[in-house]
C-alpha positions in Angstrom: 80.3 -123.0 26.6 82.7 -122.4 24.1 85.5 -120.0 24.2 84.0 -117.7 21.6 81.1 -117.1 24.1 83.0 -117.0 27.3 81.4 -113.6 29.0 84.7 -111.2 30.5 84.6 -112.1 33.5 85.6 -115.5 32.8 89.1 -113.9 30.6 92.2 -113.0 31.3 92.7 -109.5 29.4 94.6 -111.4 26.4 91.9 -113.4 26.0 89.2 -111.2 25.8 90.6 -108.7 23.2 91.8 -111.5 21.6 88.3 -112.8 21.9 86.6 -109.8 20.7 88.5 -109.3 17.5 87.8 -113.1 16.4 84.0 -112.2 17.2 84.5 -109.0 14.8 86.1 -110.9 11.8 83.4 -113.5 12.1 80.5 -110.6 12.5 81.2 -109.1 9.4 82.3 -111.9 7.1 78.5 -112.6 7.6 77.8 -109.9 5.4 74.9 -110.7 2.4 73.2 -107.5 1.2 69.8 -108.5 3.6 68.3 -105.9 4.2 66.8 -102.7 2.0 68.5 -101.0 -0.1 70.7 -104.3 -0.7 72.6 -103.2 3.5 74.2 -105.7 4.5 74.9 -103.8 7.9 72.4 -100.7 9.2 74.4 -97.6 10.6 73.6 -96.3 14.0 73.2 -92.9 12.7 70.9 -94.5 9.7 68.2 -95.9 12.5 68.6 -92.0 14.6 67.9 -90.5 11.1 64.6 -92.5 11.1 63.8 -90.9 14.1 63.8 -87.1 12.5 62.1 -88.6 9.1 62.2 -92.4 7.5 61.8 -90.1 4.2 64.6 -87.8 4.5 66.8 -91.1 5.1 64.6 -93.2 2.5 65.9 -89.8 -0.2 69.6 -91.0 0.9 70.0 -93.8 -0.5 67.1 -93.0 -3.6 69.1 -89.5 -4.7 71.9 -89.4 -3.0 73.0 -86.6 -0.1 72.6 -83.1 -1.6 75.1 -81.0 0.4 73.6 -78.3 3.0 75.4 -74.6 4.0 74.3 -75.7 7.9 75.4 -79.5 7.1 78.5 -78.0 6.1 79.4 -76.3 8.9 78.0 -78.6 11.0 80.7 -81.1 9.6 83.7 -78.6 9.8 83.4 -77.4 13.1 82.2 -81.3 14.2 85.8 -82.6 12.9 87.3 -79.6 14.4 85.9 -80.9 18.0 86.8 -84.2 17.4 90.6 -84.8 16.7 91.7 -87.9 16.2 94.9 -90.2 15.7 94.7 -93.6 14.3 96.1 -96.1 16.5 96.6 -100.1 16.2 94.0 -102.5 18.2 97.2 -103.7 20.3 97.5 -99.8 21.4 93.7 -99.2 21.9 93.8 -102.1 24.1 96.3 -101.0 26.3 95.3 -97.6 26.8 91.8 -98.2 27.1 93.3 -100.8 29.9 95.1 -98.5 32.4 93.4 -97.2 35.5 93.5 -93.9 34.7 90.2 -92.7 32.5 91.5 -93.0 28.5 89.7 -91.2 25.9 89.5 -93.6 22.5 87.5 -94.3 20.2 86.6 -98.1 18.3 84.0 -99.3 15.8 80.9 -101.0 17.5 79.0 -103.9 16.1 76.5 -106.8 16.8 72.9 -107.2 16.7 69.9 -105.5 17.7 66.3 -105.9 16.9 66.5 -108.6 14.4 69.5 -106.4 12.8 73.0 -106.1 12.1 74.0 -102.8 13.2 77.0 -101.2 13.6 78.6 -97.3 13.9 81.1 -95.6 15.2 80.7 -92.9 18.8 82.1 -89.8 18.3 84.4 -90.3 21.8 84.0 -93.3 24.6 86.1 -92.5 27.9 87.7 -95.8 28.9 89.6 -97.4 32.2 90.3 -100.4 33.3 89.0 -102.1 30.1 85.7 -100.6 30.8 83.6 -97.7 28.8 82.8 -95.1 31.6 81.5 -92.7 29.2 80.0 -92.7 25.5 79.7 -89.4 24.8 77.7 -87.6 21.4 78.5 -84.5 20.4 75.7 -82.0 18.6 76.3 -78.8 17.0 72.9 -76.5 16.4 72.5 -73.0 15.6 69.7 -72.9 17.5 69.1 -73.6 21.6 71.1 -76.1 23.0 68.8 -77.4 25.6 65.6 -79.7 23.8 67.5 -83.4 23.3 65.8 -84.5 20.1 65.2 -88.5 20.3 67.2 -89.6 17.0 69.8 -88.3 19.2 69.3 -89.7 22.3 68.6 -92.9 20.8 71.6 -92.7 18.6 74.1 -92.8 21.8 71.6 -95.5 23.8 72.3 -97.6 20.5 75.7 -97.3 20.6 76.5 -98.2 24.6 73.9 -101.2 24.2 76.2 -102.1 21.5 79.8 -102.1 23.4 77.7 -103.9 25.9 77.0 -107.1 23.5 80.2 -106.4 22.1 81.3 -108.2 25.7 82.5 -104.9 27.5 81.4 -104.7 30.9 78.7 -101.8 31.1 77.8 -101.8 34.5 79.1 -98.6 35.2 78.9 -96.7 31.9 77.0 -93.4 31.4 75.7 -91.4 28.1 76.3 -88.1 27.8 74.8 -86.2 24.3 76.3 -82.5 24.8 74.7 -80.0 22.3 76.7 -77.0 21.0 75.6 -73.5 20.1 77.8 -73.3 16.6 80.0 -70.1 16.3 80.1 -68.8 19.6 83.2 -70.6 20.5 86.9 -69.4 20.3 89.1 -71.4 17.9 91.3 -72.5 20.7 88.5 -72.9 23.5 86.9 -75.5 19.9 90.6 -77.6 20.0 89.8 -77.9 24.3 86.4 -78.9 23.6 86.7 -82.7 24.2 88.9 -82.3 27.0 86.7 -79.7 28.8 83.7 -82.1 28.3 85.0 -85.4 29.6 87.5 -83.6 32.2 84.0 -82.6 33.4 81.9 -85.9 32.9 85.4 -87.7 34.8 85.0 -85.1 38.2 81.1 -85.1 38.0 81.6 -81.0 37.2 79.1 -80.6 34.5 77.0 -78.5 35.6 79.9 -75.9 36.6 80.8 -76.2 32.7 77.2 -75.5 31.9 77.1 -72.4 33.9 80.1 -71.1 32.0 78.7 -71.7 28.6 75.5 -71.3 29.9 73.8 -70.7 26.1 76.4 -72.4 24.5 76.5 -76.2 25.7 73.9 -77.9 27.3 75.3 -81.9 28.7 72.2 -84.1 28.6 73.0 -87.4 31.2 71.6 -90.5 30.1 71.5 -94.0 31.9 72.9 -96.6 29.7 69.4 -99.3 29.0 70.4 -101.9 26.9 66.2 -103.1 26.5 65.5 -99.2 25.8 68.1 -99.5 23.0 67.2 -102.9 22.1 63.3 -101.2 22.2 64.0 -98.0 19.6 66.5 -100.7 17.2 63.4 -102.7 17.0 61.1 -100.1 16.6 62.7 -98.8 13.4 63.5 -102.5 12.0 60.1 -103.3 9.8 61.4 -100.5 8.0 65.2 -102.4 7.2 63.0 -105.7 6.6 61.5 -104.8 3.8 58.3 -105.3 6.0 57.0 -101.4 5.8 57.6 -98.5 3.4 59.1 -95.0 5.5 56.9 -93.3 7.0 57.4 -89.3 6.5 57.2 -86.8 8.9 54.1 -84.9 10.2 56.2 -81.7 10.8 56.0 -79.1 8.3 59.0 -77.8 10.2 61.6 -80.7 9.1 60.1 -80.3 6.0 60.5 -77.1 5.1 64.5 -77.2 6.5 64.8 -80.5 4.4 66.9 -80.5 1.3 64.6 -82.6 -0.3 61.1 -80.4 0.0 60.9 -80.2 -4.2 61.7 -83.6 -4.8 60.4 -85.8 -2.3 56.9 -86.8 -2.6 55.6 -86.3 1.1 57.0 -83.0 1.6 54.4 -81.4 3.8 56.2 -77.7 2.2 57.2 -77.2 -1.3 60.4 -73.7 -2.0 58.8 -71.7 -4.3 
């Protein structure tokens, strides 16, 4: 086994991080526009959108993104809840290697389902160099209780990529936190990620859900590389040009879609 293939448990911390950065550089240097739409890498968010409607994703590429009030308000709230501060790779390695849990985000990447997949989760909780929680925040104007297939698969694929990068994911769990937008005061929005992170670490998520009943719901999932790999593979044919995009069969999705006036597969046409 070469140095680049050495598993984490055989490496000293410095060797692990150096190996990781080398593998990352090699991965991105492999870009050659081999997938649909001339893409070299497939975003996790794009695979997740395939579970919502592949034709919506196709329209994103063909027609460009169309701003909507719902999308803009969700993005703004998401930004408020996800404050970030850029740090160097070296600072990241030191931060997440501490014994005390730390919040930090890293771009994730790797091969899965015949694709080169990339993305960046909303937040990851680390301790001793290991990811403990991968967390995705989803805002909604409706009921936060349901967990949709696209949301579940998105967080699962993020977990898979951390696994493929070589991290010890034996204790990692996944959380999709659905938040009803507009129902929190500004000071609560700024503290939201800390509240959720503390509840996850301390095992007190049920208490937090009771406090914010009807406003938020945390869906806790076990990491399964097999399930995540299957989720990618089932959608890979679109990117490998083995098939055409499959439209949604939901009139409700078409009604809510910003492309419904121009999409040839739309089940709803605005008057």
